All heavy atoms as TSV, in Angstrom:
chain	resi	resn	atom	element	x	y	z
A	1	MET	N	N	-0.267	5.731	13.567
A	1	MET	CA	C	-0.063	4.768	12.484
A	1	MET	C	C	0.994	5.296	11.523
A	1	MET	O	O	0.995	6.508	11.237
A	1	MET	CB	C	-1.411	4.690	11.695
A	1	MET	CG	C	-1.289	3.566	10.576
A	1	MET	SD	S	-2.784	3.401	9.542
A	1	MET	CE	C	-4.051	3.011	10.616
A	2	PRO	N	N	1.953	4.425	11.149
A	2	PRO	CA	C	3.013	4.913	10.185
A	2	PRO	C	C	2.479	5.213	8.838
A	2	PRO	O	O	1.430	4.808	8.461
A	2	PRO	CB	C	3.876	3.648	10.140
A	2	PRO	CG	C	3.111	2.478	10.598
A	2	PRO	CD	C	1.983	3.013	11.462
A	3	LYS	N	N	3.231	6.114	8.169
A	3	LYS	CA	C	2.812	6.498	6.852
A	3	LYS	C	C	2.936	5.242	5.899
A	3	LYS	O	O	3.711	4.336	6.151
A	3	LYS	CB	C	3.803	7.584	6.293
A	3	LYS	CG	C	3.682	8.895	6.899
A	3	LYS	CD	C	4.616	9.862	6.166
A	3	LYS	CE	C	4.306	11.251	6.678
A	3	LYS	NZ	N	5.130	12.260	5.951
A	4	PHE	N	N	2.182	5.337	4.772
A	4	PHE	CA	C	2.189	4.289	3.822
A	4	PHE	C	C	3.582	4.006	3.319
A	4	PHE	O	O	3.955	2.758	3.277
A	4	PHE	CB	C	1.270	4.755	2.642
A	4	PHE	CG	C	1.335	3.765	1.486
A	4	PHE	CD1	C	0.614	2.569	1.542
A	4	PHE	CD2	C	2.105	3.957	0.381
A	4	PHE	CE1	C	0.674	1.574	0.490
A	4	PHE	CE2	C	2.162	3.101	-0.669
A	4	PHE	CZ	C	1.463	1.902	-0.584
A	5	GLU	N	N	4.334	5.072	3.001
A	5	GLU	CA	C	5.664	4.849	2.473
A	5	GLU	C	C	6.589	4.121	3.420
A	5	GLU	O	O	7.408	3.305	3.121
A	5	GLU	CB	C	6.243	6.195	2.016
A	5	GLU	CG	C	5.642	6.787	0.788
A	5	GLU	CD	C	4.265	7.566	1.125
A	5	GLU	OE1	O	3.947	7.657	2.416
A	5	GLU	OE2	O	3.648	7.996	0.187
A	6	ASP	N	N	6.404	4.526	4.768
A	6	ASP	CA	C	7.237	3.848	5.783
A	6	ASP	C	C	6.913	2.353	5.913
A	6	ASP	O	O	7.772	1.512	6.042
A	6	ASP	CB	C	7.099	4.558	7.124
A	6	ASP	CG	C	7.593	5.993	7.067
A	6	ASP	OD1	O	8.538	6.312	6.242
A	6	ASP	OD2	O	7.104	6.828	7.841
A	7	SER	N	N	5.589	2.100	5.828
A	7	SER	CA	C	5.119	0.729	5.963
A	7	SER	C	C	5.606	-0.100	4.723
A	7	SER	O	O	6.116	-1.254	4.977
A	7	SER	CB	C	3.589	0.683	6.082
A	7	SER	OG	O	3.095	1.260	7.229
A	8	LEU	N	N	5.547	0.450	3.660
A	8	LEU	CA	C	5.944	-0.223	2.407
A	8	LEU	C	C	7.439	-0.506	2.476
A	8	LEU	O	O	7.873	-1.613	2.050
A	8	LEU	CB	C	5.532	0.554	1.166
A	8	LEU	CG	C	5.808	-0.126	-0.174
A	8	LEU	CD1	C	5.023	-1.415	-0.278
A	8	LEU	CD2	C	5.439	0.797	-1.313
A	9	LYS	N	N	8.234	0.529	2.826
A	9	LYS	CA	C	9.720	0.299	2.954
A	9	LYS	C	C	10.025	-0.821	3.950
A	9	LYS	O	O	10.899	-1.581	3.680
A	9	LYS	CB	C	10.377	1.604	3.366
A	9	LYS	CG	C	11.842	1.567	3.280
A	9	LYS	CD	C	12.429	2.953	3.505
A	9	LYS	CE	C	13.927	2.966	3.347
A	9	LYS	NZ	N	14.526	4.300	3.432
A	10	GLN	N	N	9.338	-0.843	5.060
A	10	GLN	CA	C	9.538	-1.852	6.078
A	10	GLN	C	C	9.212	-3.234	5.564
A	10	GLN	O	O	9.854	-4.181	5.746
A	10	GLN	CB	C	8.789	-1.524	7.359
A	10	GLN	CG	C	9.107	-2.404	8.521
A	10	GLN	CD	C	8.464	-1.939	9.782
A	10	GLN	OE1	O	7.674	-1.011	9.800
A	10	GLN	NE2	N	8.599	-2.746	10.832
A	11	LEU	N	N	8.135	-3.228	4.823
A	11	LEU	CA	C	7.656	-4.530	4.199
A	11	LEU	C	C	8.726	-5.041	3.184
A	11	LEU	O	O	9.020	-6.223	3.149
A	11	LEU	CB	C	6.323	-4.309	3.486
A	11	LEU	CG	C	5.642	-5.541	2.855
A	11	LEU	CD1	C	5.534	-6.678	3.799
A	11	LEU	CD2	C	4.352	-5.235	2.251
A	12	GLU	N	N	9.248	-4.143	2.451
A	12	GLU	CA	C	10.306	-4.472	1.410
A	12	GLU	C	C	11.555	-4.989	2.144
A	12	GLU	O	O	12.145	-6.027	1.609
A	12	GLU	CB	C	10.721	-3.282	0.570
A	12	GLU	CG	C	9.630	-2.929	-0.408
A	12	GLU	CD	C	9.955	-1.641	-1.138
A	12	GLU	OE1	O	10.853	-0.867	-0.756
A	12	GLU	OE2	O	9.272	-1.332	-2.099
A	13	THR	N	N	11.905	-4.472	3.275
A	13	THR	CA	C	13.101	-4.905	4.085
A	13	THR	C	C	12.771	-6.349	4.488
A	13	THR	O	O	13.658	-7.198	4.523
A	13	THR	CB	C	13.313	-3.983	5.272
A	13	THR	OG1	O	13.603	-2.681	4.750
A	13	THR	CG2	C	14.510	-4.467	6.097
A	14	ILE	N	N	11.524	-6.577	4.994
A	14	ILE	CA	C	11.297	-7.887	5.510
A	14	ILE	C	C	11.329	-8.953	4.360
A	14	ILE	O	O	11.883	-10.032	4.539
A	14	ILE	CB	C	9.794	-7.917	6.150
A	14	ILE	CG1	C	9.884	-7.159	7.473
A	14	ILE	CG2	C	9.272	-9.299	6.375
A	14	ILE	CD1	C	8.551	-6.915	8.158
A	15	VAL	N	N	10.752	-8.549	3.167
A	15	VAL	CA	C	10.806	-9.516	2.089
A	15	VAL	C	C	12.285	-9.870	1.756
A	15	VAL	O	O	12.491	-10.997	1.490
A	15	VAL	CB	C	10.027	-8.884	0.848
A	15	VAL	CG1	C	10.320	-9.694	-0.396
A	15	VAL	CG2	C	8.592	-8.874	1.177
A	16	ASN	N	N	13.118	-8.800	1.654
A	16	ASN	CA	C	14.488	-9.020	1.446
A	16	ASN	C	C	15.133	-10.014	2.389
A	16	ASN	O	O	15.919	-10.866	1.994
A	16	ASN	CB	C	15.309	-7.739	1.315
A	16	ASN	CG	C	14.932	-6.958	0.087
A	16	ASN	OD1	O	14.514	-7.468	-0.915
A	16	ASN	ND2	N	15.046	-5.671	0.186
A	17	GLN	N	N	14.867	-9.783	3.682
A	17	GLN	CA	C	15.403	-10.696	4.681
A	17	GLN	C	C	14.976	-12.113	4.544
A	17	GLN	O	O	15.791	-13.030	4.648
A	17	GLN	CB	C	15.085	-10.143	6.103
A	17	GLN	CG	C	15.749	-8.893	6.492
A	17	GLN	CD	C	15.262	-8.301	7.855
A	17	GLN	OE1	O	14.077	-8.452	8.180
A	17	GLN	NE2	N	16.209	-7.832	8.628
A	18	LEU	N	N	13.662	-12.286	4.251
A	18	LEU	CA	C	13.103	-13.692	4.061
A	18	LEU	C	C	13.659	-14.309	2.806
A	18	LEU	O	O	13.905	-15.464	2.822
A	18	LEU	CB	C	11.595	-13.536	4.013
A	18	LEU	CG	C	10.885	-13.230	5.364
A	18	LEU	CD1	C	9.395	-13.023	5.141
A	18	LEU	CD2	C	11.101	-14.307	6.411
A	19	GLU	N	N	13.890	-13.562	1.773
A	19	GLU	CA	C	14.412	-14.117	0.514
A	19	GLU	C	C	15.842	-14.593	0.665
A	19	GLU	O	O	16.224	-15.490	-0.075
A	19	GLU	CB	C	14.316	-13.090	-0.634
A	19	GLU	CG	C	12.886	-12.858	-1.141
A	19	GLU	CD	C	12.828	-11.850	-2.237
A	19	GLU	OE1	O	13.733	-11.045	-2.385
A	19	GLU	OE2	O	11.763	-11.931	-2.966
A	20	LYS	N	N	16.627	-14.003	1.561
A	20	LYS	CA	C	17.961	-14.470	1.784
A	20	LYS	C	C	17.925	-15.922	2.284
A	20	LYS	O	O	18.898	-16.702	1.954
A	20	LYS	CB	C	18.656	-13.640	2.775
A	20	LYS	CG	C	19.079	-12.265	2.232
A	20	LYS	CD	C	19.793	-11.476	3.320
A	20	LYS	CE	C	20.054	-10.047	2.767
A	20	LYS	NZ	N	20.735	-9.187	3.838
A	21	GLY	N	N	16.970	-16.247	3.104
A	21	GLY	CA	C	16.838	-17.675	3.550
A	21	GLY	C	C	17.854	-18.066	4.609
A	21	GLY	O	O	18.002	-19.251	4.898
A	22	ASP	N	N	18.523	-17.100	5.251
A	22	ASP	CA	C	19.509	-17.513	6.275
A	22	ASP	C	C	19.053	-17.265	7.736
A	22	ASP	O	O	19.910	-17.386	8.592
A	22	ASP	CB	C	20.848	-16.753	6.019
A	22	ASP	CG	C	20.663	-15.224	6.024
A	22	ASP	OD1	O	19.565	-14.763	6.158
A	22	ASP	OD2	O	21.723	-14.550	5.920
A	23	LEU	N	N	17.746	-17.048	7.918
A	23	LEU	CA	C	17.213	-16.828	9.228
A	23	LEU	C	C	16.750	-18.188	9.840
A	23	LEU	O	O	16.249	-19.020	9.119
A	23	LEU	CB	C	16.047	-15.835	9.205
A	23	LEU	CG	C	16.348	-14.423	8.758
A	23	LEU	CD1	C	15.092	-13.627	8.614
A	23	LEU	CD2	C	17.252	-13.765	9.839
A	24	PRO	N	N	16.804	-18.265	11.099
A	24	PRO	CA	C	16.170	-19.445	11.826
A	24	PRO	C	C	14.611	-19.388	11.531
A	24	PRO	O	O	14.068	-18.357	11.329
A	24	PRO	CB	C	16.492	-19.310	13.291
A	24	PRO	CG	C	17.522	-18.266	13.331
A	24	PRO	CD	C	17.472	-17.445	12.092
A	25	LEU	N	N	14.086	-20.640	11.560
A	25	LEU	CA	C	12.658	-20.735	11.237
A	25	LEU	C	C	11.850	-19.851	12.082
A	25	LEU	O	O	10.888	-19.155	11.589
A	25	LEU	CB	C	12.231	-22.234	11.359
A	25	LEU	CG	C	10.700	-22.427	11.122
A	25	LEU	CD1	C	10.398	-22.073	9.631
A	25	LEU	CD2	C	10.396	-23.903	11.353
A	26	GLU	N	N	12.047	-19.837	13.355
A	26	GLU	CA	C	11.246	-18.959	14.286
A	26	GLU	C	C	11.308	-17.558	13.967
A	26	GLU	O	O	10.269	-16.832	13.890
A	26	GLU	CB	C	11.750	-19.209	15.721
A	26	GLU	CG	C	10.829	-18.519	16.770
A	26	GLU	CD	C	11.224	-18.928	18.201
A	26	GLU	OE1	O	11.440	-20.092	18.411
A	26	GLU	OE2	O	11.356	-17.991	19.045
A	27	ASP	N	N	12.491	-17.035	13.635
A	27	ASP	CA	C	12.650	-15.622	13.142
A	27	ASP	C	C	11.878	-15.312	11.833
A	27	ASP	O	O	11.277	-14.286	11.662
A	27	ASP	CB	C	14.139	-15.265	13.046
A	27	ASP	CG	C	14.827	-15.199	14.390
A	27	ASP	OD1	O	14.154	-15.196	15.457
A	27	ASP	OD2	O	16.064	-15.276	14.397
A	28	SER	N	N	11.950	-16.334	10.920
A	28	SER	CA	C	11.301	-16.177	9.631
A	28	SER	C	C	9.860	-16.066	9.824
A	28	SER	O	O	9.172	-15.255	9.167
A	28	SER	CB	C	11.617	-17.310	8.745
A	28	SER	OG	O	13.012	-17.322	8.363
A	29	ILE	N	N	9.293	-16.835	10.752
A	29	ILE	CA	C	7.802	-16.863	11.004
A	29	ILE	C	C	7.409	-15.518	11.590
A	29	ILE	O	O	6.418	-14.938	11.223
A	29	ILE	CB	C	7.384	-18.039	11.917
A	29	ILE	CG1	C	7.568	-19.382	11.140
A	29	ILE	CG2	C	5.971	-17.849	12.474
A	29	ILE	CD1	C	7.391	-20.588	11.964
A	30	LYS	N	N	8.261	-15.003	12.473
A	30	LYS	CA	C	7.915	-13.703	13.115
A	30	LYS	C	C	7.940	-12.589	12.090
A	30	LYS	O	O	7.024	-11.735	12.030
A	30	LYS	CB	C	8.912	-13.406	14.228
A	30	LYS	CG	C	8.609	-14.117	15.468
A	30	LYS	CD	C	9.673	-13.763	16.566
A	30	LYS	CE	C	9.494	-14.699	17.740
A	30	LYS	NZ	N	10.520	-14.411	18.832
A	31	LEU	N	N	8.937	-12.572	11.187
A	31	LEU	CA	C	8.979	-11.642	10.166
A	31	LEU	C	C	7.823	-11.746	9.136
A	31	LEU	O	O	7.272	-10.782	8.654
A	31	LEU	CB	C	10.348	-11.733	9.383
A	31	LEU	CG	C	11.531	-11.148	10.005
A	31	LEU	CD1	C	12.800	-11.435	9.264
A	31	LEU	CD2	C	11.396	-9.605	10.214
A	32	PHE	N	N	7.522	-13.024	8.859
A	32	PHE	CA	C	6.343	-13.177	7.982
A	32	PHE	C	C	5.087	-12.712	8.567
A	32	PHE	O	O	4.346	-12.003	7.814
A	32	PHE	CB	C	6.230	-14.734	7.678
A	32	PHE	CG	C	5.079	-15.052	6.698
A	32	PHE	CD1	C	5.304	-14.836	5.389
A	32	PHE	CD2	C	3.918	-15.518	7.193
A	32	PHE	CE1	C	4.260	-15.167	4.498
A	32	PHE	CE2	C	2.826	-15.775	6.281
A	32	PHE	CZ	C	3.058	-15.617	4.926
A	33	GLU	N	N	4.813	-12.913	9.819
A	33	GLU	CA	C	3.690	-12.355	10.515
A	33	GLU	C	C	3.657	-10.789	10.392
A	33	GLU	O	O	2.604	-10.260	10.200
A	33	GLU	CB	C	3.560	-12.842	11.950
A	33	GLU	CG	C	3.229	-14.299	12.058
A	33	GLU	CD	C	3.329	-14.825	13.481
A	33	GLU	OE1	O	3.883	-14.127	14.403
A	33	GLU	OE2	O	2.869	-15.908	13.679
A	34	GLU	N	N	4.793	-10.224	10.665
A	34	GLU	CA	C	4.931	-8.766	10.661
A	34	GLU	C	C	4.648	-8.276	9.158
A	34	GLU	O	O	3.939	-7.256	9.031
A	34	GLU	CB	C	6.297	-8.349	11.122
A	34	GLU	CG	C	6.429	-6.767	11.188
A	34	GLU	CD	C	7.833	-6.403	11.695
A	34	GLU	OE1	O	8.661	-7.281	12.193
A	34	GLU	OE2	O	8.145	-5.250	11.625
A	35	GLY	N	N	5.143	-8.981	8.223
A	35	GLY	CA	C	4.914	-8.657	6.815
A	35	GLY	C	C	3.503	-8.641	6.501
A	35	GLY	O	O	2.961	-7.838	5.803
A	36	ILE	N	N	2.789	-9.675	6.934
A	36	ILE	CA	C	1.285	-9.799	6.652
A	36	ILE	C	C	0.586	-8.646	7.282
A	36	ILE	O	O	-0.333	-8.009	6.644
A	36	ILE	CB	C	0.799	-11.154	7.226
A	36	ILE	CG1	C	1.317	-12.333	6.473
A	36	ILE	CG2	C	-0.745	-11.149	7.199
A	36	ILE	CD1	C	0.970	-12.407	5.048
A	37	GLN	N	N	0.915	-8.261	8.506
A	37	GLN	CA	C	0.312	-7.146	9.137
A	37	GLN	C	C	0.586	-5.783	8.323
A	37	GLN	O	O	-0.314	-4.979	8.141
A	37	GLN	CB	C	0.760	-6.933	10.570
A	37	GLN	CG	C	0.257	-8.089	11.500
A	37	GLN	CD	C	0.876	-8.088	12.831
A	37	GLN	OE1	O	1.834	-7.285	13.067
A	37	GLN	NE2	N	0.364	-8.859	13.761
A	38	LEU	N	N	1.810	-5.661	7.978
A	38	LEU	CA	C	2.190	-4.428	7.106
A	38	LEU	C	C	1.428	-4.413	5.813
A	38	LEU	O	O	0.957	-3.340	5.341
A	38	LEU	CB	C	3.680	-4.367	6.892
A	38	LEU	CG	C	4.461	-3.967	8.151
A	38	LEU	CD1	C	5.976	-4.161	7.875
A	38	LEU	CD2	C	4.276	-2.549	8.536
A	39	SER	N	N	1.283	-5.572	5.205
A	39	SER	CA	C	0.611	-5.663	3.936
A	39	SER	C	C	-0.822	-5.257	4.081
A	39	SER	O	O	-1.420	-4.523	3.239
A	39	SER	CB	C	0.702	-7.112	3.386
A	39	SER	OG	O	-0.050	-7.234	2.248
A	40	ALA	N	N	-1.449	-5.682	5.210
A	40	ALA	CA	C	-2.870	-5.304	5.490
A	40	ALA	C	C	-3.018	-3.789	5.691
A	40	ALA	O	O	-3.967	-3.181	5.224
A	40	ALA	CB	C	-3.369	-6.070	6.682
A	41	VAL	N	N	-2.036	-3.196	6.360
A	41	VAL	CA	C	-2.122	-1.789	6.648
A	41	VAL	C	C	-1.941	-1.014	5.300
A	41	VAL	O	O	-2.636	-0.076	4.983
A	41	VAL	CB	C	-0.883	-1.393	7.618
A	41	VAL	CG1	C	-0.739	0.137	7.572
A	41	VAL	CG2	C	-1.232	-1.805	8.994
A	42	CYS	N	N	-1.017	-1.481	4.507
A	42	CYS	CA	C	-0.793	-0.806	3.162
A	42	CYS	C	C	-2.063	-0.884	2.292
A	42	CYS	O	O	-2.426	0.064	1.599
A	42	CYS	CB	C	0.383	-1.443	2.440
A	42	CYS	SG	S	1.958	-0.976	3.173
A	43	LYS	N	N	-2.709	-2.101	2.297
A	43	LYS	CA	C	-3.899	-2.297	1.474
A	43	LYS	C	C	-5.005	-1.325	1.996
A	43	LYS	O	O	-5.724	-0.775	1.219
A	43	LYS	CB	C	-4.337	-3.734	1.535
A	43	LYS	CG	C	-5.568	-4.002	0.615
A	43	LYS	CD	C	-6.039	-5.373	0.742
A	43	LYS	CE	C	-7.218	-5.668	-0.124
A	43	LYS	NZ	N	-8.149	-4.693	-0.451
A	44	GLU	N	N	-5.125	-1.282	3.286
A	44	GLU	CA	C	-6.168	-0.379	3.855
A	44	GLU	C	C	-6.014	1.046	3.468
A	44	GLU	O	O	-6.914	1.751	3.074
A	44	GLU	CB	C	-6.163	-0.581	5.403
A	44	GLU	CG	C	-7.302	0.195	6.129
A	44	GLU	CD	C	-7.176	-0.064	7.615
A	44	GLU	OE1	O	-7.182	-1.227	8.052
A	44	GLU	OE2	O	-7.166	0.992	8.400
A	45	GLU	N	N	-4.733	1.475	3.487
A	45	GLU	CA	C	-4.437	2.865	3.076
A	45	GLU	C	C	-4.657	3.086	1.595
A	45	GLU	O	O	-5.179	4.102	1.170
A	45	GLU	CB	C	-2.993	3.217	3.469
A	45	GLU	CG	C	-2.848	3.390	4.916
A	45	GLU	CD	C	-1.442	3.988	5.301
A	45	GLU	OE1	O	-1.064	4.956	4.655
A	45	GLU	OE2	O	-0.818	3.469	6.205
A	46	LEU	N	N	-4.347	2.117	0.794
A	46	LEU	CA	C	-4.549	2.207	-0.612
A	46	LEU	C	C	-6.059	2.228	-0.970
A	46	LEU	O	O	-6.492	2.972	-1.814
A	46	LEU	CB	C	-3.873	1.072	-1.374
A	46	LEU	CG	C	-2.363	1.145	-1.558
A	46	LEU	CD1	C	-1.843	-0.148	-2.177
A	46	LEU	CD2	C	-1.977	2.339	-2.377
A	47	ASP	N	N	-6.769	1.439	-0.224
A	47	ASP	CA	C	-8.307	1.412	-0.472
A	47	ASP	C	C	-8.887	2.739	-0.103
A	47	ASP	O	O	-9.749	3.247	-0.733
A	47	ASP	CB	C	-8.961	0.309	0.294
A	47	ASP	CG	C	-8.620	-1.092	-0.236
A	47	ASP	OD1	O	-8.170	-1.209	-1.400
A	47	ASP	OD2	O	-8.872	-2.130	0.464
A	48	ALA	N	N	-8.401	3.320	1.063
A	48	ALA	CA	C	-8.930	4.639	1.471
A	48	ALA	C	C	-8.551	5.671	0.415
A	48	ALA	O	O	-9.350	6.615	0.106
A	48	ALA	CB	C	-8.307	4.984	2.807
A	49	ALA	N	N	-7.342	5.599	-0.083
A	49	ALA	CA	C	-6.862	6.692	-1.036
A	49	ALA	C	C	-7.645	6.521	-2.346
A	49	ALA	O	O	-8.066	7.534	-2.974
A	49	ALA	CB	C	-5.356	6.477	-1.335
A	50	GLU	N	N	-7.978	5.298	-2.688
A	50	GLU	CA	C	-8.731	5.104	-3.987
A	50	GLU	C	C	-10.078	5.729	-3.836
A	50	GLU	O	O	-10.561	6.312	-4.869
A	50	GLU	CB	C	-8.817	3.604	-4.203
A	50	GLU	CG	C	-9.716	3.281	-5.504
A	50	GLU	CD	C	-9.794	1.749	-5.749
A	50	GLU	OE1	O	-9.852	1.013	-4.797
A	50	GLU	OE2	O	-9.872	1.424	-6.953
A	51	GLY	N	N	-10.712	5.663	-2.701
A	51	GLY	CA	C	-12.015	6.306	-2.495
A	51	GLY	C	C	-11.974	7.811	-2.602
A	51	GLY	O	O	-13.017	8.446	-2.852
A	52	LYS	N	N	-10.863	8.436	-2.365
A	52	LYS	CA	C	-10.675	9.878	-2.339
A	52	LYS	C	C	-10.194	10.492	-3.788
A	52	LYS	O	O	-10.307	11.609	-4.017
A	52	LYS	CB	C	-9.602	10.296	-1.302
A	52	LYS	CG	C	-9.990	10.045	0.058
A	52	LYS	CD	C	-8.957	10.383	1.070
A	52	LYS	CE	C	-9.375	10.039	2.441
A	52	LYS	NZ	N	-8.314	10.324	3.424
A	53	VAL	N	N	-9.758	9.520	-4.648
A	53	VAL	CA	C	-9.264	9.965	-5.900
A	53	VAL	C	C	-10.398	10.526	-6.759
A	53	VAL	O	O	-11.500	10.052	-6.790
A	53	VAL	CB	C	-8.616	8.792	-6.676
A	53	VAL	CG1	C	-8.274	9.154	-8.087
A	53	VAL	CG2	C	-7.338	8.389	-5.938
A	54	GLN	N	N	-10.053	11.595	-7.449
A	54	GLN	CA	C	-11.052	12.162	-8.343
A	54	GLN	C	C	-10.377	12.244	-9.700
A	54	GLN	O	O	-9.223	12.499	-9.837
A	54	GLN	CB	C	-11.512	13.549	-7.915
A	54	GLN	CG	C	-12.312	13.604	-6.627
A	54	GLN	CD	C	-12.804	14.948	-6.391
A	54	GLN	OE1	O	-12.370	15.879	-6.913
A	54	GLN	NE2	N	-13.857	15.030	-5.535
A	55	ILE	N	N	-11.112	11.986	-10.720
A	55	ILE	CA	C	-10.638	12.100	-12.110
A	55	ILE	C	C	-11.107	13.429	-12.707
A	55	ILE	O	O	-12.251	13.844	-12.597
A	55	ILE	CB	C	-11.270	10.948	-12.911
A	55	ILE	CG1	C	-10.850	9.560	-12.354
A	55	ILE	CG2	C	-10.818	11.118	-14.380
A	55	ILE	CD1	C	-11.486	8.414	-13.014
A	56	LEU	N	N	-10.166	14.056	-13.215
A	56	LEU	CA	C	-10.385	15.382	-13.849
A	56	LEU	C	C	-10.541	15.217	-15.343
A	56	LEU	O	O	-9.758	14.614	-16.038
A	56	LEU	CB	C	-9.267	16.367	-13.638
A	56	LEU	CG	C	-9.120	16.852	-12.186
A	56	LEU	CD1	C	-7.830	17.705	-11.999
A	56	LEU	CD2	C	-10.325	17.532	-11.723
A	57	LEU	N	N	-11.701	15.617	-15.808
A	57	LEU	CA	C	-12.006	15.498	-17.222
A	57	LEU	C	C	-12.059	16.889	-17.835
A	57	LEU	O	O	-12.674	17.847	-17.339
A	57	LEU	CB	C	-13.325	14.780	-17.469
A	57	LEU	CG	C	-13.463	13.406	-16.866
A	57	LEU	CD1	C	-14.897	12.930	-17.040
A	57	LEU	CD2	C	-12.539	12.495	-17.611
A	58	LYS	N	N	-11.429	17.027	-18.972
A	58	LYS	CA	C	-11.395	18.295	-19.679
A	58	LYS	C	C	-12.745	18.524	-20.432
A	58	LYS	O	O	-13.161	17.655	-21.106
A	58	LYS	CB	C	-10.228	18.392	-20.639
A	58	LYS	CG	C	-10.014	19.781	-21.198
A	58	LYS	CD	C	-8.656	19.757	-21.972
A	58	LYS	CE	C	-8.393	21.175	-22.364
A	58	LYS	NZ	N	-7.017	21.266	-23.018
A	59	GLN	N	N	-13.367	19.621	-20.121
A	59	GLN	CA	C	-14.632	19.948	-20.719
A	59	GLN	C	C	-14.407	20.677	-22.141
A	59	GLN	O	O	-13.275	21.112	-22.401
A	59	GLN	CB	C	-15.468	20.864	-19.833
A	59	GLN	CG	C	-15.734	20.276	-18.394
A	59	GLN	CD	C	-16.581	19.017	-18.568
A	59	GLN	OE1	O	-17.662	19.121	-19.039
A	59	GLN	NE2	N	-16.030	17.911	-18.062
A	60	ARG	N	N	-15.424	20.779	-22.872
A	60	ARG	CA	C	-15.304	21.345	-24.167
A	60	ARG	C	C	-14.889	22.783	-24.141
A	60	ARG	O	O	-14.202	23.299	-25.035
A	60	ARG	CB	C	-16.663	21.250	-24.926
A	60	ARG	CG	C	-17.033	19.939	-25.321
A	60	ARG	CD	C	-18.323	19.930	-26.145
A	60	ARG	NE	N	-18.660	18.527	-26.472
A	60	ARG	CZ	C	-19.856	18.111	-26.764
A	60	ARG	NH1	N	-20.832	18.924	-26.679
A	60	ARG	NH2	N	-19.996	16.854	-27.089
A	61	ASP	N	N	-15.262	23.526	-22.999
A	61	ASP	CA	C	-14.825	24.910	-22.926
A	61	ASP	C	C	-13.469	25.072	-22.306
A	61	ASP	O	O	-13.000	26.178	-22.018
A	61	ASP	CB	C	-15.864	25.699	-22.103
A	61	ASP	CG	C	-15.910	25.216	-20.651
A	61	ASP	OD1	O	-15.222	24.260	-20.285
A	61	ASP	OD2	O	-16.728	25.731	-19.877
A	62	GLY	N	N	-12.710	23.925	-22.117
A	62	GLY	CA	C	-11.339	23.986	-21.633
A	62	GLY	C	C	-11.263	23.951	-20.072
A	62	GLY	O	O	-10.171	23.878	-19.558
A	63	SER	N	N	-12.415	23.996	-19.443
A	63	SER	CA	C	-12.381	23.924	-17.977
A	63	SER	C	C	-12.200	22.479	-17.538
A	63	SER	O	O	-12.348	21.550	-18.309
A	63	SER	CB	C	-13.620	24.538	-17.341
A	63	SER	OG	O	-14.759	23.733	-17.718
A	64	MET	N	N	-11.952	22.353	-16.304
A	64	MET	CA	C	-11.756	20.916	-15.695
A	64	MET	C	C	-12.882	20.673	-14.805
A	64	MET	O	O	-13.428	21.514	-14.110
A	64	MET	CB	C	-10.514	20.818	-14.927
A	64	MET	CG	C	-9.194	21.193	-15.679
A	64	MET	SD	S	-8.963	20.056	-17.078
A	64	MET	CE	C	-8.076	18.758	-16.256
A	65	LYS	N	N	-13.407	19.392	-14.877
A	65	LYS	CA	C	-14.558	18.992	-14.069
A	65	LYS	C	C	-14.152	17.805	-13.198
A	65	LYS	O	O	-13.593	16.786	-13.768
A	65	LYS	CB	C	-15.690	18.626	-14.968
A	65	LYS	CG	C	-16.942	18.109	-14.135
A	65	LYS	CD	C	-18.023	17.689	-15.126
A	65	LYS	CE	C	-19.163	17.034	-14.343
A	65	LYS	NZ	N	-20.146	16.466	-15.238
A	66	ALA	N	N	-14.365	17.831	-11.917
A	66	ALA	CA	C	-14.044	16.806	-11.004
A	66	ALA	C	C	-15.164	15.763	-10.959
A	66	ALA	O	O	-16.361	16.131	-10.894
A	66	ALA	CB	C	-13.738	17.256	-9.659
A	67	GLU	N	N	-14.791	14.477	-11.074
A	67	GLU	CA	C	-15.849	13.430	-10.917
A	67	GLU	C	C	-15.305	12.426	-9.950
A	67	GLU	O	O	-14.114	12.175	-9.853
A	67	GLU	CB	C	-16.103	12.729	-12.238
A	67	GLU	CG	C	-16.829	13.633	-13.287
A	67	GLU	CD	C	-17.169	12.856	-14.549
A	67	GLU	OE1	O	-16.951	11.572	-14.597
A	67	GLU	OE2	O	-17.695	13.484	-15.504
A	68	PRO	N	N	-16.221	11.768	-9.155
A	68	PRO	CA	C	-15.785	10.801	-8.236
A	68	PRO	C	C	-15.139	9.628	-8.956
A	68	PRO	O	O	-15.466	9.262	-10.088
A	68	PRO	CB	C	-17.028	10.353	-7.504
A	68	PRO	CG	C	-18.144	10.933	-8.273
A	68	PRO	CD	C	-17.583	11.953	-9.273
A	69	PHE	N	N	-14.197	8.926	-8.253
A	69	PHE	CA	C	-13.550	7.824	-8.833
A	69	PHE	C	C	-14.534	6.642	-8.890
A	69	PHE	O	O	-15.208	6.388	-7.957
A	69	PHE	CB	C	-12.350	7.358	-7.851
A	69	PHE	CG	C	-11.451	6.320	-8.405
A	69	PHE	CD1	C	-10.389	6.650	-9.319
A	69	PHE	CD2	C	-11.634	5.018	-8.032
A	69	PHE	CE1	C	-9.580	5.638	-9.825
A	69	PHE	CE2	C	-10.831	4.060	-8.530
A	69	PHE	CZ	C	-9.770	4.326	-9.450
A	70	PRO	N	N	-14.568	5.965	-10.056
A	70	PRO	CA	C	-15.470	4.835	-10.143
A	70	PRO	C	C	-15.250	3.761	-9.191
A	70	PRO	O	O	-14.059	3.332	-9.163
A	70	PRO	CB	C	-15.430	4.459	-11.583
A	70	PRO	CG	C	-14.149	5.012	-12.071
A	70	PRO	CD	C	-13.788	6.162	-11.201
A	71	GLN	N	N	-16.199	3.338	-8.389
A	71	GLN	CA	C	-16.056	2.173	-7.542
A	71	GLN	C	C	-16.200	0.900	-8.227
A	71	GLN	O	O	-16.980	0.735	-9.185
A	71	GLN	CB	C	-16.979	2.286	-6.390
A	71	GLN	CG	C	-16.846	3.613	-5.544
A	71	GLN	CD	C	-15.478	3.562	-4.831
A	71	GLN	OE1	O	-15.047	2.557	-4.251
A	71	GLN	NE2	N	-14.810	4.672	-4.731
A	72	LYS	N	N	-15.577	-0.119	-7.764
A	72	LYS	CA	C	-15.618	-1.474	-8.313
A	72	LYS	C	C	-16.944	-2.158	-7.939
A	72	LYS	O	O	-17.489	-1.965	-6.980
A	72	LYS	CB	C	-14.462	-2.336	-7.926
A	72	LYS	CG	C	-13.231	-1.888	-8.495
A	72	LYS	CD	C	-12.073	-2.816	-8.104
A	72	LYS	CE	C	-10.796	-2.232	-8.617
A	72	LYS	NZ	N	-9.604	-3.078	-8.174
């Protein structure tokens, strides 16, 4: 599976190509489908990362305490 950054960069390239509006309809549809798939991959990775995030809170004694990221 490609890295998040690579998927996002590829998605941005697709968006730029589609925004130009100079592609044949069939090519635009193929790029759109690829963009939807990349968008889903990016969302999945972001959701997984969100679950791993921890918030560090400074305690009164100056130490740091890790707490799980609040889920929606």
